[in-house]
C-alpha positions as CSV (number, residue, x, y, z in Angstrom):
1,M,71.9,113.8,-4.3
2,S,69.5,116.7,-3.4
3,D,70.6,116.6,0.2
4,A,74.3,116.2,-0.6
5,L,76.6,118.9,0.7
6,R,78.0,121.2,-1.9
7,V,81.8,121.1,-2.1
8,G,84.2,123.4,-3.9
9,I,87.8,122.3,-4.6
10,I,90.5,124.9,-4.3
11,G,93.6,123.7,-6.0
12,V,93.6,120.9,-8.6
13,G,97.2,119.7,-8.5
14,A,98.4,116.1,-7.9
15,V,96.7,115.7,-4.5
16,A,93.4,117.0,-5.8
17,R,93.3,114.2,-8.3
18,A,93.4,111.7,-5.5
19,H,90.7,113.5,-3.6
20,L,88.5,113.8,-6.7
21,E,88.9,110.1,-7.5
22,A,87.8,109.2,-3.9
23,Y,84.9,111.6,-3.9
24,K,83.3,110.0,-6.9
25,N,81.9,107.3,-4.7
26,L,80.8,109.5,-1.9
27,S,77.0,110.2,-2.1
28,T,76.9,112.7,0.7
29,V,78.7,115.4,-1.3
30,R,78.5,117.0,-4.7
31,I,81.5,118.7,-6.3
32,V,79.9,122.0,-7.7
33,C,83.0,124.0,-8.6
34,V,86.8,124.2,-8.6
35,A,89.4,127.0,-8.5
36,D,93.0,127.2,-9.5
37,T,95.4,129.9,-10.5
38,N,97.0,127.6,-13.2
39,P,95.1,128.0,-16.5
40,S,96.1,124.6,-17.9
41,R,95.1,122.7,-14.8
42,L,91.8,124.6,-14.7
43,S,91.2,123.7,-18.3
44,L,91.6,120.0,-17.6
45,A,89.3,120.3,-14.6
46,R,86.7,122.0,-16.6
47,Q,86.9,119.3,-19.3
48,H,86.8,116.3,-17.0
49,L,84.5,117.5,-14.2
50,G,82.0,119.6,-16.1
51,V,81.5,122.2,-13.3
52,P,82.1,125.9,-13.1
53,T,85.8,126.9,-12.7
54,Y,87.4,130.0,-11.2
55,S,90.8,131.4,-11.4
56,T,90.9,132.4,-7.7
57,A,89.4,131.2,-4.5
58,S,87.9,134.6,-3.9
59,E,86.0,134.5,-7.2
60,M,84.7,131.0,-6.4
61,L,83.6,131.9,-2.8
62,E,81.8,135.0,-4.1
63,A,80.0,133.2,-6.9
64,A,79.2,129.8,-5.6
65,E,76.9,128.5,-2.9
66,L,79.1,126.1,-0.9
67,D,78.9,124.1,2.3
68,I,82.5,122.9,2.3
69,A,85.7,124.1,0.6
70,C,88.6,121.6,0.3
71,V,91.8,123.6,0.4
72,L,94.3,121.6,-1.7
73,T,96.7,124.4,-2.6
74,P,100.4,124.6,-1.6
75,P,101.0,125.1,2.1
76,A,102.3,128.6,1.6
77,T,98.8,129.7,0.5
78,H,96.8,127.9,3.2
79,E,96.4,130.8,5.7
80,D,95.0,133.2,3.1
81,V,92.7,130.7,1.5
82,V,91.3,129.3,4.7
83,R,90.7,132.8,6.2
84,R,88.8,133.7,3.0
85,C,86.7,130.6,3.3
86,A,85.9,131.4,7.0
87,A,84.9,135.0,6.0
88,A,82.5,133.5,3.5
89,G,81.0,131.2,6.2
90,V,82.2,128.0,4.4
91,H,83.4,125.0,6.4
92,V,87.0,124.0,5.5
93,L,88.9,120.8,5.0
94,C,92.6,121.9,4.7
95,E,95.4,119.7,3.4
96,K,98.7,119.2,5.4
97,P,100.7,121.0,6.6
98,L,98.1,123.3,8.0
99,A,100.5,126.2,7.7
100,L,104.2,127.0,8.0
101,S,104.2,128.9,11.3
102,V,102.5,128.5,14.6
103,E,101.1,132.0,14.3
104,A,99.5,131.3,10.9
105,C,97.9,128.1,12.3
106,E,96.5,130.0,15.3
107,R,95.1,132.8,13.0
108,M,93.4,130.2,10.8
109,I,91.8,128.5,13.8
110,E,90.7,131.8,15.3
111,A,89.2,133.0,12.0
112,C,87.1,129.9,11.7
113,R,86.1,130.1,15.4
114,V,84.9,133.6,15.1
115,R,82.7,132.8,12.1
116,S,81.4,129.5,13.6
117,V,83.1,127.7,10.7
118,R,84.5,124.2,11.1
119,L,88.2,123.7,10.2
120,C,89.1,120.0,9.6
121,Y,92.8,119.2,9.2
122,G,93.8,116.8,6.5
123,A,95.4,114.1,8.6
124,S,94.5,111.5,5.9
125,Y,96.8,108.8,7.2
126,R,94.4,108.3,10.0
127,Y,92.0,106.9,7.4
128,L,94.3,104.4,5.7
129,P,93.0,100.9,6.6
130,A,96.3,99.4,7.6
131,L,97.0,102.3,10.0
132,T,93.4,102.2,11.4
133,V,93.6,98.5,12.2
134,A,97.1,98.9,13.6
135,R,95.8,101.6,16.0
136,E,93.0,99.3,17.1
137,M,95.5,96.6,17.9
138,I,97.7,98.9,19.8
139,Q,94.8,100.3,21.8
140,A,93.7,96.7,22.6
141,G,97.2,96.0,24.0
142,E,97.9,93.3,21.4
143,I,101.6,94.2,21.2
144,G,101.9,95.4,24.8
145,E,103.4,98.7,25.7
146,V,104.7,100.6,22.6
147,L,108.5,101.2,22.9
148,L,109.5,102.5,19.5
149,L,108.0,103.7,16.2
150,R,110.0,104.3,13.1
151,E,109.8,105.1,9.4
152,Y,112.5,105.7,6.9
153,A,112.3,106.5,3.2
154,V,115.8,106.3,1.7
155,G,116.4,105.8,-2.0
156,G,116.5,107.5,-5.4
157,S,119.0,107.4,-8.2
158,G,121.5,110.0,-7.0
159,P,121.3,113.7,-6.0
160,E,119.7,114.7,-9.3
161,S,116.7,112.5,-8.4
162,R,115.6,114.6,-5.5
163,N,112.0,115.7,-5.7
164,T,112.7,119.2,-4.2
165,L,109.6,121.3,-4.1
166,S,109.4,124.8,-5.4
167,F,109.3,128.1,-3.6
168,D,105.6,128.3,-4.5
169,H,105.1,125.3,-2.3
170,Y,107.6,126.1,0.4
171,P,108.9,129.7,0.4
172,Q,112.7,130.3,0.3
173,G,114.3,130.3,3.7
174,G,111.6,128.3,5.6
175,P,110.9,124.6,6.0
176,G,111.0,122.8,2.7
177,G,112.7,120.1,0.8
178,S,111.5,117.0,-0.9
179,G,108.0,115.7,-1.4
180,M,109.1,112.6,0.6
181,G,111.0,114.6,3.2
182,L,110.4,115.7,6.7
183,C,108.2,118.8,6.1
184,D,105.9,117.5,3.3
185,H,105.7,113.8,4.1
186,G,107.0,113.5,7.7
187,I,104.3,115.8,8.9
188,H,101.9,112.8,8.4
189,L,104.0,110.6,10.7
190,I,104.4,113.3,13.3
191,D,100.6,113.2,13.7
192,A,100.2,109.4,13.1
193,F,102.7,108.3,15.7
194,S,101.0,110.2,18.5
195,W,97.6,109.1,17.2
196,L,98.5,105.4,17.2
197,M,99.4,105.6,20.9
198,D,97.2,108.5,22.1
199,S,100.4,110.0,23.5
200,P,101.7,113.5,22.8
201,V,105.3,114.5,21.8
202,V,107.2,116.0,24.7
203,K,110.7,116.3,23.3
204,V,112.3,116.4,19.8
205,F,115.6,116.6,18.0
206,G,116.5,116.4,14.4
207,R,117.4,118.1,11.1
208,G,115.2,119.4,8.3
209,N,115.9,120.8,4.9
210,I,115.4,124.6,4.3
211,S,113.8,125.7,1.0
212,G,116.5,127.1,-1.3
213,Q,119.4,125.7,0.6
214,R,121.5,122.6,-0.2
215,Q,119.4,119.5,0.5
216,A,120.7,116.8,2.8
217,P,119.4,113.8,4.7
218,E,116.7,114.6,7.2
219,Y,115.8,113.0,10.5
220,A,113.7,113.4,13.6
221,H,113.9,111.8,17.1
222,L,110.7,112.2,19.0
223,E,110.0,111.4,22.6
224,Y,106.5,110.8,23.9
225,A,104.7,111.3,27.2
226,N,104.3,107.5,27.6
227,G,108.1,106.9,27.2
228,A,108.0,105.7,23.7
229,L,110.5,106.9,21.0
230,G,109.8,107.8,17.4
231,Q,112.3,107.9,14.6
232,L,112.1,109.4,11.1
233,L,114.8,109.2,8.4
234,Y,114.4,110.6,4.9
235,E,116.7,111.0,1.8
236,D,115.7,110.6,-1.8
237,G,119.0,111.6,-3.4
238,T,120.9,108.4,-3.0
239,Y,120.1,104.7,-3.7
240,S,118.1,102.1,-1.9
241,A,120.0,99.3,-0.1
242,D,116.9,97.1,-0.2
243,L,117.4,93.7,-1.9
244,P,115.0,92.7,-4.8
245,H,112.9,90.3,-2.6
246,E,112.3,92.9,0.2
247,G,109.3,94.7,-1.4
248,I,105.7,93.7,-1.3
249,F,102.7,93.5,-3.6
250,S,100.9,96.9,-3.3
251,W,97.1,97.1,-3.3
252,G,97.1,100.9,-3.2
253,D,97.0,103.4,-6.1
254,S,99.8,105.8,-6.9
255,W,99.7,109.5,-6.6
256,D,99.0,109.8,-10.4
257,T,95.6,108.2,-10.0
258,G,92.8,110.6,-10.8
259,P,90.1,111.6,-13.2
260,F,92.5,113.6,-15.4
261,E,94.8,110.7,-16.3
262,K,95.2,106.9,-16.1
263,P,96.8,105.3,-13.0
264,S,100.5,104.7,-13.4
265,R,100.4,101.6,-11.2
266,T,97.7,99.0,-11.1
267,P,96.8,97.7,-7.6
268,G,98.3,94.3,-7.0
269,Q,101.6,95.0,-8.7
270,W,105.0,94.5,-7.0
271,Q,106.4,97.5,-5.2
272,A,110.1,97.3,-4.5
273,D,110.3,100.0,-1.8
274,P,106.9,100.5,-0.1
275,G,106.2,103.0,2.6
276,C,106.3,101.2,5.9
277,I,105.9,102.1,9.6
278,Q,107.4,99.7,12.2
279,V,106.0,99.7,15.7
280,H,107.8,97.7,18.4
281,G,106.1,96.8,21.7
282,T,106.8,94.7,24.8
283,R,104.8,91.7,23.5
284,G,105.1,92.1,19.7
285,A,105.7,94.3,16.7
286,L,103.8,95.6,13.7
287,R,104.8,96.3,10.1
288,V,102.3,98.7,8.6
289,F,102.5,99.1,4.8
290,Y,100.1,102.1,4.7
291,Y,99.8,102.6,0.9
292,A,100.3,98.9,0.0
293,N,97.4,98.2,2.4
294,S,99.1,95.4,4.2
295,L,99.6,94.8,7.9
296,F,101.8,92.2,9.7
297,V,102.1,91.3,13.4
298,I,105.2,89.5,14.8
299,T,105.0,87.9,18.3
300,Q,106.9,85.2,20.1
301,D,104.4,82.6,18.8
302,C,104.0,83.5,15.1
303,T,104.3,86.0,12.3
304,R,101.0,86.6,10.5
305,Q,99.3,88.9,8.2
306,V,96.3,90.8,9.6
307,R,93.3,91.3,7.3
308,V,92.5,95.0,6.7
309,P,89.6,96.5,4.7
310,D,90.1,96.3,0.9
311,D,89.9,100.1,0.4
312,P,93.3,101.6,0.1
313,M,94.4,105.0,-1.0
314,P,92.6,107.1,-2.4
315,G,89.7,105.6,-0.2
316,N,91.3,107.3,2.8
317,F,90.3,110.7,1.3
318,R,86.7,109.6,0.9
319,R,86.5,108.4,4.5
320,Q,88.1,111.6,5.7
321,L,85.5,113.8,4.0
322,A,82.7,111.4,4.9
323,A,83.6,111.8,8.6
324,F,83.7,115.6,8.3
325,V,80.3,115.6,6.5
326,A,78.8,113.4,9.2
327,A,80.0,115.8,12.0
328,I,78.6,118.8,10.2
329,R,75.2,117.1,9.7
330,S,75.0,115.7,13.2
331,G,76.4,118.7,15.1
332,G,79.1,116.4,16.4
333,T,82.8,117.1,17.0
334,T,85.0,117.8,14.0
335,P,86.9,114.5,13.5
336,V,90.3,116.1,13.1
337,P,90.1,119.7,14.2
338,G,92.6,122.4,13.2
339,E,94.3,122.2,16.6
340,V,95.7,118.8,15.4
341,G,97.4,120.6,12.5
342,L,98.6,123.2,14.9
343,D,100.2,120.6,17.1
344,A,101.9,118.9,14.1
345,C,103.2,122.3,12.9
346,R,104.5,123.1,16.4
347,T,106.3,119.8,16.6
348,L,107.8,120.2,13.1
349,L,109.2,123.6,13.9
350,A,110.6,122.4,17.2
351,I,112.5,119.7,15.2
352,Y,113.9,122.5,12.9
353,A,114.9,124.5,15.9
354,G,117.2,121.7,16.8
355,T,119.1,122.1,13.5
356,G,120.8,125.4,14.4
357,T,118.5,127.1,11.8
358,P,116.2,129.2,13.9
359,L,112.5,129.4,12.8
360,P,111.1,131.6,15.6
361,T,107.5,131.8,16.5
362,A,105.8,134.3,18.8
363,S,104.1,131.7,20.9
364,G,107.0,129.3,20.8
365,P,106.9,125.5,20.6
366,R,105.2,123.6,23.4
367,V,107.4,120.7,22.8
368,S,111.1,121.1,23.7
369,S,114.0,120.7,21.4
370,G,116.9,118.5,22.4
371,A,119.3,121.1,20.9
């Protein structure tokens, strides 16, 4: 462990628990401190991790010797925290969304560039085994030319069940909504769809929820340079229309998994409404159950399950940080640079521009809105 890179965790909320669970089995890093503005979360972290704790990122950066800071705070805070890390000369892994405006993303990237600090964007879905294998199959041409990708997450138990995120997470008047909505969850798919095909978005249309306004169903229609279409549909304030037999046994952990509490779902249990990406090609189709860690291919000849590595979430967070560490040590390219987060933010805001709710940026979106 003497040559392990020293990592500080900034923000110890729900996503941090998944990160910390994954890092326990990563020998190339050592968690040396954590920071959080919430005293109760900080107390739990101090009790379970046994490392120094700080009430602000600035205090931690001033007091601790760090190689990497994992920024796991709400998106509204990302720009300030990342720029403080850059000023301290500490490499950064930043959770999604990178920021909530194009300008903020650009300032973060520039601050890291000026200080020769690496900025790695937390596109953690790229490290989920089912998605990684699906990409390999697509790149190998196993389902032919990709025509359509889609994901929908529709369910709940009525309007009161919506998991609307607070203004601390998404400030009032800007992009926001549910934890399983377009801004907080769909940002993963905006990146993953392009990554699966190696094709950028060229045109978008859709509707996203605004923080503090009445919540409604959200959708996005994305068009890619290769001619494929992407579709996203989200609503967690209604009821699922799936029948009881239409779920799957899930091999991934839930978001409650972590060192501070017991898992709320044991891997191998039945999940009635698993997250799923469907990819349709000219010679076949894929169903990618990314958290359930299952992958199926459907062709004219057969329907079969594809074996994927038995290392579901939170293992994707371990692989993500391991790739970042390897790049730092070798001097190689940052695996998912901040520019990827900038592109995802730009696409997200272009979708919002199509709702009639303007979210202007100085540089403007590079993808066009269908509005």
